[in-house]
Kinemage of the C-alpha trace (Angstrom):
@kinemage 1
@onewidth
@group {chain A} dominant
@subgroup {mainchain}
@vectorlist {calphas} color= white
{ca met a 1} P 63.746 120.011 42.507
{ca lys a 2} L 64.690 118.811 46.327
{ca gly a 3} L 67.068 116.179 47.735
{ca ile a 4} L 66.767 114.347 50.971
{ca ile a 5} L 69.663 112.368 52.375
{ca leu a 6} L 68.085 110.399 55.445
{ca val a 7} L 70.432 108.902 57.517
{ca met a 8} L 69.336 105.773 59.967
{ca asp a 9} L 72.245 105.937 62.310
{ca gly a 10} L 73.842 102.921 62.932
{ca met a 11} L 71.218 100.877 61.041
{ca gly a 12} L 73.534 98.693 59.079
{ca asp a 13} L 74.251 95.183 61.114
{ca arg a 14} L 75.672 91.602 60.650
{ca pro a 15} L 73.697 88.354 60.415
{ca leu a 16} L 72.376 86.927 63.870
{ca lys a 17} L 71.591 83.316 64.609
{ca glu a 18} L 68.804 84.652 66.767
{ca leu a 19} L 67.171 85.852 63.277
{ca asn a 20} L 68.074 82.646 61.342
{ca gly a 21} L 71.210 84.398 59.773
{ca gln a 22} L 69.500 87.616 58.931
{ca thr a 23} L 70.230 91.154 60.004
{ca pro a 24} L 67.755 93.144 61.773
{ca leu a 25} L 66.940 95.268 58.885
{ca gln a 26} L 66.583 92.162 56.818
{ca ala a 27} L 64.153 90.576 59.355
{ca ala a 28} L 62.092 93.705 59.934
{ca lys a 29} L 58.946 94.287 58.362
{ca thr a 30} L 59.607 97.439 56.224
{ca pro a 31} L 56.916 97.397 53.324
{ca asn a 32} L 57.425 101.197 52.622
{ca thr a 33} L 61.108 101.216 52.356
{ca asp a 34} L 60.978 98.092 50.402
{ca gln a 35} L 58.470 99.753 47.950
{ca met a 36} L 61.049 102.651 47.425
{ca ala a 37} L 63.824 100.119 46.957
{ca lys a 38} L 61.782 98.404 44.287
{ca glu a 39} L 61.132 101.707 42.874
{ca gly a 40} L 64.591 103.145 42.834
{ca ile a 41} L 68.286 102.060 42.672
{ca asn a 42} L 70.179 100.348 45.421
{ca gly a 43} L 73.787 99.987 46.456
{ca ile a 44} L 76.035 99.609 49.385
{ca met a 45} L 78.360 102.404 50.897
{ca asp a 46} L 81.399 102.382 52.680
{ca ser a 47} L 81.255 105.877 54.597
{ca ile a 48} L 84.923 106.412 54.492
{ca ala a 49} L 86.516 103.298 52.626
{ca pro a 50} L 86.206 99.495 52.790
{ca gly a 51} L 87.036 98.124 56.261
{ca ile a 52} L 87.447 101.416 57.758
{ca ile a 53} L 85.461 101.997 60.953
{ca pro a 54} L 83.828 105.557 60.692
{ca gly a 55} L 82.575 107.701 63.639
{ca ser a 56} L 79.195 109.317 63.135
{ca asp a 57} L 81.194 112.743 62.755
{ca thr a 58} L 83.551 111.423 60.272
{ca ala a 59} L 80.868 109.471 58.078
{ca his a 60} L 78.686 112.602 58.054
{ca leu a 61} L 81.512 114.749 56.857
{ca ala a 62} L 82.341 112.369 54.075
{ca ile a 63} L 78.590 111.944 53.184
{ca leu a 64} L 78.400 115.665 53.101
{ca gly a 65} L 81.367 115.957 50.660
{ca tyr a 66} L 84.148 116.895 52.913
{ca asp a 67} L 87.288 114.825 53.331
{ca pro a 68} L 87.413 113.906 56.886
{ca tyr a 69} L 91.014 113.155 56.784
{ca val a 70} L 91.449 117.034 55.836
{ca val a 71} L 88.936 118.901 58.002
{ca tyr a 72} L 88.429 116.633 61.105
{ca thr a 73} L 90.117 117.771 64.133
{ca gly a 74} L 88.001 115.675 66.728
{ca arg a 75} L 84.596 115.225 67.755
{ca gly a 76} L 84.459 117.775 70.668
{ca pro a 77} L 84.124 120.972 68.471
{ca phe a 78} L 81.190 119.721 66.338
{ca glu a 79} L 79.222 118.263 69.575
{ca ala a 80} L 80.157 121.665 71.335
{ca tyr a 81} L 78.647 123.700 68.690
{ca gly a 82} L 75.570 121.549 68.125
{ca val a 83} L 74.720 122.083 71.668
{ca gly a 84} L 75.103 125.901 71.445
{ca val a 85} L 78.683 126.584 73.000
{ca glu a 86} L 80.014 129.301 70.685
{ca val a 87} L 83.633 127.936 70.399
{ca ile a 88} L 86.110 130.164 69.510
{ca pro a 89} L 89.832 129.613 67.948
{ca gly a 90} L 92.112 128.430 70.820
{ca asp a 91} L 89.195 126.541 72.620
{ca ile a 92} L 89.707 122.736 72.999
{ca ala a 93} L 86.460 120.893 73.082
{ca phe a 94} L 85.607 117.304 74.278
{ca arg a 95} L 82.573 115.092 74.265
{ca cys a 96} L 81.798 113.538 77.384
{ca asn a 97} L 79.880 110.692 79.059
{ca phe a 98} L 78.205 111.047 82.259
{ca ser a 99} L 79.293 107.500 83.745
{ca thr a 100} L 78.955 105.626 86.777
{ca glu a 101} L 81.826 105.019 88.926
{ca asp a 102} L 82.062 102.903 92.037
{ca glu a 103} L 83.826 103.497 95.285
{ca glu a 104} L 86.929 101.820 94.061
{ca gly a 105} L 87.131 104.036 90.777
{ca ile a 106} L 85.948 101.478 88.457
{ca val a 107} L 83.527 102.504 85.875
{ca thr a 108} L 80.304 99.977 86.140
{ca asp a 109} L 78.273 101.923 83.467
{ca arg a 110} L 79.769 104.105 80.873
{ca arg a 111} L 76.370 105.826 79.880
{ca ala a 112} L 74.878 105.871 83.621
{ca gly a 113} L 71.773 103.975 82.453
{ca arg a 114} L 71.515 106.398 79.579
{ca val a 115} L 70.595 108.987 82.225
{ca arg a 116} L 68.317 111.687 80.631
{ca asp a 117} L 67.856 114.843 82.947
{ca thr a 118} L 71.477 116.145 83.618
{ca ala a 119} L 70.716 119.789 83.713
{ca asp a 120} L 71.224 119.997 87.641
{ca leu a 121} L 74.500 118.061 87.232
{ca ile a 122} L 75.653 120.610 84.541
{ca asp a 123} L 74.970 123.327 86.601
{ca glu a 124} L 77.019 122.060 89.539
{ca leu a 125} L 79.711 121.044 87.265
{ca asn a 126} L 80.105 124.606 85.933
{ca lys a 127} L 81.196 125.815 89.272
{ca met a 128} L 84.435 123.721 88.948
{ca val a 129} L 87.710 125.705 89.298
{ca leu a 130} L 91.066 124.095 89.180
{ca glu a 131} L 93.548 125.409 91.787
{ca asp a 132} L 96.373 124.343 89.604
{ca his a 133} L 94.820 126.024 86.529
{ca pro a 134} L 92.800 129.081 87.705
{ca asp a 135} L 93.568 130.736 84.198
{ca val a 136} L 91.558 128.071 82.261
{ca lys a 137} L 87.822 128.656 81.956
{ca ile a 138} L 85.882 125.430 82.057
{ca ile a 139} L 82.635 125.017 80.317
{ca phe a 140} L 80.021 122.155 80.536
{ca lys a 141} L 76.986 121.906 78.451
{ca gly a 142} L 74.470 119.099 78.414
{ca ser a 143} L 73.982 117.291 75.028
{ca thr a 144} L 71.304 114.341 74.452
{ca gly a 145} L 70.796 111.993 77.172
{ca his a 146} L 74.121 110.486 78.841
{ca arg a 147} L 76.198 112.855 76.672
{ca ala a 148} L 77.685 116.302 77.580
{ca val a 149} L 80.352 118.805 76.087
{ca leu a 150} L 83.342 120.242 77.920
{ca val a 151} L 85.145 123.263 76.393
{ca leu a 152} L 88.600 124.385 78.032
{ca arg a 153} L 89.224 128.118 77.162
{ca gly a 154} L 92.699 129.824 78.127
{ca glu a 155} L 96.263 130.126 76.992
{ca gly a 156} L 98.499 127.214 76.351
{ca leu a 157} L 96.257 124.266 75.498
{ca ser a 158} L 96.342 121.498 73.001
{ca asp a 159} L 94.051 119.044 71.566
{ca lys a 160} L 96.828 116.511 71.248
{ca val a 161} L 95.679 114.298 74.435
{ca ser a 162} L 94.505 110.976 74.607
{ca asp a 163} L 90.770 109.876 75.935
{ca ala a 164} L 89.810 109.264 79.541
{ca asp a 165} L 87.164 106.898 78.470
{ca pro a 166} L 87.993 103.253 79.211
{ca lys a 167} L 85.729 102.092 76.128
{ca val a 168} L 84.459 99.326 78.446
{ca glu a 169} L 82.976 98.720 81.876
{ca gly a 170} L 85.121 97.090 84.606
{ca lys a 171} L 87.951 99.413 84.273
{ca pro a 172} L 88.756 102.853 85.760
{ca pro a 173} L 88.962 105.915 83.610
{ca lys a 174} L 92.122 106.170 81.515
{ca thr a 175} L 94.721 108.426 82.695
{ca val a 176} L 94.801 111.179 79.985
{ca val a 177} L 98.175 111.525 78.675
{ca ala a 178} L 100.135 114.054 76.093
{ca leu a 179} L 100.316 112.743 72.471
{ca asp a 180} L 103.118 114.990 71.281
{ca gly a 181} L 104.958 115.579 74.616
{ca ser a 182} L 104.334 119.371 74.095
{ca pro a 183} L 103.893 121.499 77.254
{ca glu a 184} L 100.739 122.587 75.867
{ca ala a 185} L 99.598 118.798 75.676
{ca glu a 186} L 100.816 118.197 78.993
{ca lys a 187} L 99.122 121.023 80.587
{ca thr a 188} L 95.832 119.910 79.152
{ca ala a 189} L 96.237 116.273 80.123
{ca asp a 190} L 96.590 117.413 83.564
{ca ile a 191} L 93.755 119.597 83.428
{ca leu a 192} L 91.668 116.806 82.234
{ca asn a 193} L 92.837 114.283 84.832
{ca gln a 194} L 91.924 116.565 87.434
{ca ile a 195} L 88.512 117.456 85.859
{ca val a 196} L 87.655 113.458 86.070
{ca lys a 197} L 88.566 113.459 89.556
{ca lys a 198} L 86.868 116.751 90.717
{ca ser a 199} L 83.585 115.782 88.861
{ca tyr a 200} L 83.107 112.615 90.975
{ca glu a 201} L 84.074 114.587 94.180
{ca met a 202} L 81.330 117.210 93.045
{ca ile a 203} L 78.486 115.274 91.958
{ca lys a 204} L 78.554 111.706 93.484
{ca asp a 205} L 76.348 112.834 96.403
{ca his a 206} L 74.123 114.933 94.321
{ca pro a 207} L 70.468 114.701 94.870
{ca ile a 208} L 69.869 113.508 91.557
{ca asn a 209} L 72.226 110.678 92.228
{ca val a 210} L 70.879 109.959 95.551
{ca asn a 211} L 67.464 109.533 94.011
{ca arg a 212} L 68.763 107.340 91.195
{ca ala a 213} L 70.540 105.072 93.850
{ca glu a 214} L 66.968 104.828 95.842
{ca asn a 215} L 65.201 103.826 92.472
{ca gly a 216} L 67.908 101.162 91.794
{ca glu a 217} L 69.460 103.265 88.753
{ca pro a 218} L 73.202 103.792 88.023
{ca ala a 219} L 74.284 107.227 89.405
{ca ala a 220} L 75.510 109.713 86.863
{ca asn a 221} L 78.280 110.505 89.205
{ca val a 222} L 81.583 110.968 86.749
{ca ile a 223} L 82.221 113.023 83.857
{ca ile a 224} L 84.441 111.293 81.245
{ca pro a 225} L 85.814 113.191 78.296
{ca arg a 226} L 86.935 111.861 74.859
{ca gly a 227} L 87.361 113.225 71.389
{ca ala a 228} L 89.638 116.125 71.843
{ca gly a 229} L 89.453 118.759 69.122
{ca ala a 230} L 90.516 122.302 67.991
{ca val a 231} L 87.991 124.591 66.249
{ca pro a 232} L 88.316 123.396 62.510
{ca thr a 233} L 87.675 125.277 59.294
{ca val a 234} L 85.455 124.055 56.557
{ca glu a 235} L 84.131 125.716 53.433
{ca leu a 236} L 80.158 126.131 53.679
{ca leu a 237} L 78.110 123.496 52.078
{ca asn a 238} L 75.915 126.013 50.230
{ca asp a 239} L 78.869 127.426 48.447
{ca lys a 240} L 80.638 124.200 47.870
{ca tyr a 241} L 77.466 122.697 46.017
{ca glu a 242} L 75.394 125.848 45.074
{ca val a 243} L 72.469 124.722 47.295
{ca asn a 244} L 70.319 126.206 50.088
{ca ser a 245} L 70.634 123.452 52.770
{ca ala a 246} L 69.076 122.383 56.175
{ca cys a 247} L 69.708 119.851 58.651
{ca ile a 248} L 66.853 117.858 60.703
{ca ala a 249} L 68.599 116.090 63.611
{ca glu a 250} L 68.353 115.148 67.170
{ca thr a 251} L 71.804 114.900 68.243
{ca gly a 252} L 74.238 117.666 69.223
{ca leu a 253} L 76.854 116.047 67.123
{ca ile a 254} L 75.273 116.096 63.747
{ca val a 255} L 73.598 119.603 64.513
{ca gly a 256} L 77.082 120.816 65.491
{ca ile a 257} L 78.589 119.412 61.971
{ca cys a 258} L 75.991 120.866 59.875
{ca arg a 259} L 76.285 124.318 61.920
{ca phe a 260} L 79.875 124.178 60.886
{ca ala a 261} L 79.138 123.588 57.305
{ca gly a 262} L 76.787 126.547 57.524
{ca met a 263} L 73.449 124.737 57.115
{ca asp a 264} L 70.248 125.850 58.656
{ca ile a 265} L 69.162 123.916 61.688
{ca ile a 266} L 65.390 122.947 61.844
{ca asp a 267} L 64.155 122.667 65.172
{ca met a 268} L 61.409 119.854 66.089
{ca glu a 269} L 58.887 119.914 69.004
{ca gly a 270} L 58.911 117.020 71.235
{ca val a 271} L 62.346 115.256 69.855
{ca thr a 272} L 64.309 114.029 73.014
{ca gly a 273} L 66.903 111.756 71.032
{ca gly a 274} L 67.376 107.984 70.731
{ca ile a 275} L 65.084 105.098 70.497
{ca asp a 276} L 62.222 106.970 72.351
{ca thr a 277} L 62.194 110.075 70.228
{ca asn a 278} L 59.189 111.519 68.385
{ca leu a 279} L 59.182 110.040 64.924
{ca gly a 280} L 56.016 111.802 64.099
{ca ala a 281} L 58.050 115.194 64.804
{ca phe a 282} L 60.562 113.977 62.217
{ca arg a 283} L 58.003 113.000 59.687
{ca asp a 284} L 55.952 116.159 59.704
{ca thr a 285} L 59.059 118.328 59.900
{ca ile a 286} L 60.516 116.799 56.623
{ca leu a 287} L 57.071 117.111 55.050
{ca asp a 288} L 56.891 120.931 55.896
{ca gln a 289} L 60.179 121.636 54.703
{ca val a 290} L 59.490 119.783 51.533
{ca lys a 291} L 56.271 121.493 50.789
{ca asn a 292} L 56.830 124.985 52.590
{ca ser a 293} L 60.557 125.815 52.506
{ca asp a 294} L 62.955 127.186 49.735
{ca his a 295} L 65.638 124.595 50.947
{ca asp a 296} L 66.541 122.208 48.303
{ca leu a 297} L 68.758 119.998 50.304
{ca leu a 298} L 68.043 118.256 53.595
{ca leu a 299} L 70.129 115.832 55.799
{ca val a 300} L 68.018 114.120 58.220
{ca asn a 301} L 69.891 111.890 60.973
{ca ile a 302} L 67.555 109.462 63.114
{ca lys a 303} L 69.607 108.024 65.931
{ca gly a 304} L 67.607 105.204 67.646
{ca ala a 305} L 69.249 102.265 65.491
{ca asp a 306} L 72.414 103.303 66.779
{ca glu a 307} L 71.513 103.235 70.502
{ca thr a 308} L 69.900 99.735 70.175
{ca gly a 309} L 73.121 98.543 68.411
{ca his a 310} L 75.399 100.029 71.214
{ca asp a 311} L 73.357 98.337 73.798
{ca gly a 312} L 73.189 94.976 72.001
{ca gln a 313} L 69.346 94.998 71.845
{ca met a 314} L 68.500 92.987 68.782
{ca lys a 315} L 64.496 93.153 69.269
{ca glu a 316} L 64.621 96.851 69.921
{ca lys a 317} L 66.504 97.473 66.906
{ca leu a 318} L 64.413 95.343 64.797
{ca glu a 319} L 61.234 97.227 66.262
{ca phe a 320} L 62.752 100.580 65.835
{ca ile a 321} L 63.651 100.116 62.226
{ca glu a 322} L 59.906 98.883 61.768
{ca glu a 323} L 58.463 101.937 63.619
{ca val a 324} L 60.506 104.439 61.209
{ca asp a 325} L 59.100 102.663 58.296
{ca lys a 326} L 55.504 102.605 59.644
{ca ile a 327} L 55.612 106.342 60.738
{ca val a 328} L 58.268 108.148 58.465
{ca met a 329} L 58.902 106.260 55.282
{ca ser a 330} L 55.099 105.686 54.762
{ca glu a 331} L 54.855 109.416 53.887
{ca leu a 332} L 58.226 109.942 52.368
{ca lys a 333} L 57.484 107.121 49.596
{ca asp a 334} L 54.765 109.209 47.938
{ca leu a 335} L 56.947 112.501 47.613
{ca glu a 336} L 56.995 113.753 44.177
{ca asp a 337} L 59.578 115.580 42.602
{ca val a 338} L 61.933 114.888 45.402
{ca tyr a 339} L 65.231 112.900 45.205
{ca leu a 340} L 65.437 110.699 48.259
{ca ile a 341} L 68.439 108.739 49.387
{ca ile a 342} L 67.868 106.290 52.409
{ca thr a 343} L 71.222 105.137 54.136
{ca ala a 344} L 73.365 105.003 57.294
{ca asp a 345} L 76.277 106.316 58.301
{ca his a 346} L 77.744 103.204 59.618
{ca ser a 347} L 77.177 99.894 60.852
{ca thr a 348} L 76.593 99.246 64.645
{ca pro a 349} L 76.123 95.411 64.859
{ca ile a 350} L 74.362 93.712 67.740
{ca ser a 351} L 77.281 91.310 68.107
{ca val a 352} L 79.878 94.286 68.680
{ca lys a 353} L 77.960 96.779 70.447
{ca asn a 354} L 79.941 99.471 68.710
{ca his a 355} L 80.518 100.706 65.063
{ca ser a 356} L 81.958 98.499 62.714
{ca gly a 357} L 83.585 98.833 59.017
{ca asp a 358} L 80.621 96.896 57.445
{ca pro a 359} L 79.221 98.699 54.597
{ca val a 360} L 75.536 100.023 54.758
{ca pro a 361} L 72.776 99.770 52.230
{ca met a 362} L 71.556 102.793 50.126
{ca leu a 363} L 68.696 103.357 48.000
{ca ile a 364} L 67.959 106.342 45.885
{ca lys a 365} L 64.371 107.143 44.681
{ca gly a 366} L 63.324 109.797 42.363
{ca pro a 367} L 62.609 111.195 38.899
{ca glu a 368} L 64.620 109.442 36.193
{ca val a 369} L 66.515 107.252 38.510
{ca arg a 370} L 67.537 103.967 36.780
{ca val a 371} L 65.560 101.482 38.259
{ca asp a 372} L 67.038 98.016 39.511
{ca asp a 373} L 65.495 94.683 40.186
{ca ile a 374} L 65.714 95.071 43.964
{ca glu a 375} L 62.604 94.520 45.947
{ca lys a 376} L 63.768 94.545 49.593
{ca phe a 377} L 65.855 97.006 51.247
{ca ser a 378} L 68.703 95.363 53.393
{ca glu a 379} L 72.685 94.931 53.730
{ca val a 380} L 72.293 91.870 51.580
{ca asp a 381} L 69.947 92.596 48.818
{ca ala a 382} L 71.414 96.007 48.313
{ca val a 383} L 74.814 94.563 47.131
{ca lys a 384} L 73.044 93.351 43.921
{ca gly a 385} L 71.748 96.794 42.939
{ca gly a 386} L 72.669 98.975 40.158
{ca leu a 387} L 74.305 101.558 42.242
{ca gly a 388} L 77.244 99.237 43.179
{ca arg a 389} L 79.623 99.955 45.731
{ca ile a 390} L 80.222 103.518 46.551
{ca arg a 391} L 81.839 105.630 49.162
{ca gly a 392} L 80.387 108.356 51.450
{ca ser a 393} L 82.385 110.931 49.319
{ca asp a 394} L 80.387 109.766 46.381
{ca val a 395} L 76.923 110.844 47.664
{ca met a 396} L 76.927 114.527 47.095
{ca asn a 397} L 78.152 114.302 43.609
{ca ile a 398} L 75.668 111.549 42.691
{ca leu a 399} L 72.724 113.446 44.259
{ca met a 400} L 73.880 116.873 42.719
{ca asn a 401} L 74.025 115.165 39.089
{ca leu a 402} L 70.443 113.813 39.441
{ca met a 403} L 69.073 117.108 40.616
{ca asn a 404} L 71.024 118.727 37.467
{ca tyr a 405} L 73.008 120.850 40.024
{ca ala a 406} L 76.395 119.636 39.049
{ca his a 407} L 78.860 121.129 36.466
{ca lys a 408} L 80.440 119.468 33.780
{ca phe a 409} L 84.414 118.795 34.171
{ca gly a 410} L 86.186 119.326 31.064
{ca ala a 411} L 85.290 120.839 27.736
């Protein structure tokens, strides 16, 4: 028996006037996912707890059965590990954005037009040396799209520092400050403030940015770090649940979380990440794993709906959900002897352009599932389902019970 947890990143939303009071998921034509909802049991899920706004990192940790309040040290280490940086104890890692900064130091685009090819910019940034801190090694690595990773390696560093990300356009990068007043945090904050300033000096006139300006595209001319974290320690998922697990994902963050959890990482051909990803590759990889591998638990993350939510793109979000239904769900709905969970890690409402604490829908399809009378997969319909309202920390326990992998508690 196999189990699949398919996470449509940021799929949840709120009712929109433009859609006659429906969410993008409600309004989308999703006959294949609706069929699975009809053949399964439905409910809604709070990744962390009701009203708590989860990050993709803390949400996935919870869904995998970890307590994010215990194991989460920050996003940076997961992102770094996910893109292949072998972080070690003592390293402090950060998630970064390539952003656009004008001559007045104001951030005009936090994602630099969702720039894709940043390899040459990364190469330039890896030449960075800070005269005030020559003992600290600075490591940059590209992630998906506009995202990157920064790792600081050296003595006397701390993850107790604030973010440089202003979170909105029209403001300068924030001055990073020590959060606990320690010498280590003060040193780390000073390093980060210098990195932000020096990154602009190093890449603002890079040929890539000159070319982007000529094409009317936002320059990727500054790096803005956030999500500081020290290297965490987690119990391996395979030991925790006695499974053989694997991850199918396109973003460094999710891959990093799964690597920390000891899961195998399944590579995909032609997957670039985001709304223009290769959904056919997702479909084929999932089917190959189900039919030809000895993995009995798969975590799948598809990112595109989250990007459209962050960008406030209602039409594109609806259409992406429809494409996933057409290309991926059309094949998954016919799998036999498989428990399939379809859900999201969090809501990314079009009206908010960020994550929210709104619960997300969930369906479970598989052998001997207690089928309810829900016939449409959506945030509103799922409320009436037999699964009720659960938390992310319940997902693995429910799945292990259905797969008959769980152990009895008590005599």
